[in-house]
MIVEXGU-722410 format. One record per residue (C-alpha): residue number from 1; residue in one letter; x, y, z. Coordinates in nm, 3 decimals, always signed. Layout:
! residues N
ATOM, NUM, A, X, Y, Z
...
This chain:
! residues 81
ATOM, 1, M, +11.276, -3.453, +20.746
ATOM, 2, R, +10.924, -3.520, +20.887
ATOM, 3, V, +10.585, -3.300, +20.882
ATOM, 4, E, +10.318, -3.355, +21.101
ATOM, 5, F, +9.969, -3.198, +21.024
ATOM, 6, D, +9.725, -3.126, +21.316
ATOM, 7, E, +9.367, -3.160, +21.114
ATOM, 8, D, +9.166, -3.031, +21.441
ATOM, 9, T, +9.388, -2.695, +21.416
ATOM, 10, C, +9.353, -2.671, +21.062
ATOM, 11, I, +9.100, -2.397, +20.953
ATOM, 12, G, +9.079, -2.463, +20.590
ATOM, 13, M, +9.261, -2.132, +20.444
ATOM, 14, Y, +9.456, -2.377, +20.203
ATOM, 15, Q, +9.794, -2.214, +20.203
ATOM, 16, C, +9.945, -2.508, +20.247
ATOM, 17, V, +9.776, -2.672, +19.931
ATOM, 18, A, +9.929, -2.377, +19.723
ATOM, 19, E, +10.273, -2.431, +19.868
ATOM, 20, W, +10.326, -2.828, +19.862
ATOM, 21, D, +10.128, -3.067, +19.648
ATOM, 22, A, +10.127, -3.295, +19.937
ATOM, 23, F, +9.853, -3.110, +20.077
ATOM, 24, S, +9.494, -3.123, +19.907
ATOM, 25, K, +9.157, -2.933, +20.005
ATOM, 26, D, +8.873, -3.141, +20.166
ATOM, 27, K, +8.618, -2.890, +20.094
ATOM, 28, A, +8.327, -3.066, +20.255
ATOM, 29, R, +8.514, -3.100, +20.575
ATOM, 30, G, +8.686, -2.749, +20.531
ATOM, 31, K, +9.017, -2.895, +20.605
ATOM, 32, A, +9.329, -2.965, +20.437
ATOM, 33, I, +9.459, -3.328, +20.396
ATOM, 34, L, +9.816, -3.440, +20.437
ATOM, 35, E, +9.836, -3.692, +20.148
ATOM, 36, E, +10.015, -4.018, +20.206
ATOM, 37, S, +10.046, -3.967, +20.603
ATOM, 38, E, +9.959, -4.197, +20.878
ATOM, 39, E, +9.769, -4.090, +21.194
ATOM, 40, S, +10.038, -4.082, +21.465
ATOM, 41, E, +9.790, -3.944, +21.723
ATOM, 42, D, +9.447, -3.836, +21.750
ATOM, 43, A, +9.403, -3.613, +21.432
ATOM, 44, V, +9.762, -3.556, +21.413
ATOM, 45, F, +9.908, -3.700, +21.066
ATOM, 46, A, +10.273, -3.745, +20.996
ATOM, 47, R, +10.494, -3.825, +20.667
ATOM, 48, E, +10.852, -3.824, +20.554
ATOM, 49, V, +10.931, -3.552, +20.360
ATOM, 50, P, +11.111, -3.619, +20.035
ATOM, 51, E, +11.450, -3.448, +19.992
ATOM, 52, D, +11.328, -3.252, +19.670
ATOM, 53, A, +11.000, -3.136, +19.843
ATOM, 54, E, +11.187, -3.009, +20.182
ATOM, 55, L, +11.162, -2.621, +20.050
ATOM, 56, D, +10.780, -2.674, +19.974
ATOM, 57, A, +10.721, -2.851, +20.312
ATOM, 58, K, +10.871, -2.561, +20.492
ATOM, 59, F, +10.683, -2.300, +20.315
ATOM, 60, A, +10.361, -2.477, +20.349
ATOM, 61, A, +10.431, -2.490, +20.747
ATOM, 62, R, +10.553, -2.105, +20.741
ATOM, 63, T, +10.208, -2.014, +20.539
ATOM, 64, C, +9.974, -2.192, +20.789
ATOM, 65, P, +9.797, -1.895, +20.990
ATOM, 66, V, +9.724, -2.146, +21.289
ATOM, 67, D, +10.044, -2.358, +21.297
ATOM, 68, A, +9.863, -2.679, +21.201
ATOM, 69, I, +10.198, -2.779, +21.024
ATOM, 70, T, +10.520, -2.881, +21.226
ATOM, 71, I, +10.836, -2.949, +21.058
ATOM, 72, Y, +11.104, -3.175, +21.232
ATOM, 73, D, +11.462, -3.246, +21.103
ATOM, 74, D, +11.592, -3.599, +21.081
ATOM, 75, D, +11.731, -3.591, +21.447
ATOM, 76, G, +11.341, -3.488, +21.550
ATOM, 77, E, +11.442, -3.128, +21.644
ATOM, 78, Q, +11.139, -2.904, +21.565
ATOM, 79, L, +11.223, -2.658, +21.284
ATOM, 80, I, +10.867, -2.482, +21.195
ATOM, 81, P, +10.697, -2.339, +21.360
């Protein structure tokens, strides 16, 4: 499973931080940060989701009010949002 986070879309509500510890707050910029990720395209950050964190990652994506987080399965199919 893979997660992508669109930093430009993020509005800094930080619900993702409460759901999954892979996200942290950047209060100076008013954005969340996806830890241990790499920028895959302009302001879109991606990383693999550990098996034991898959449920947390899904909750983080579902709670994002602006759909800045997208979850893909191992075949590349979009699961959330």
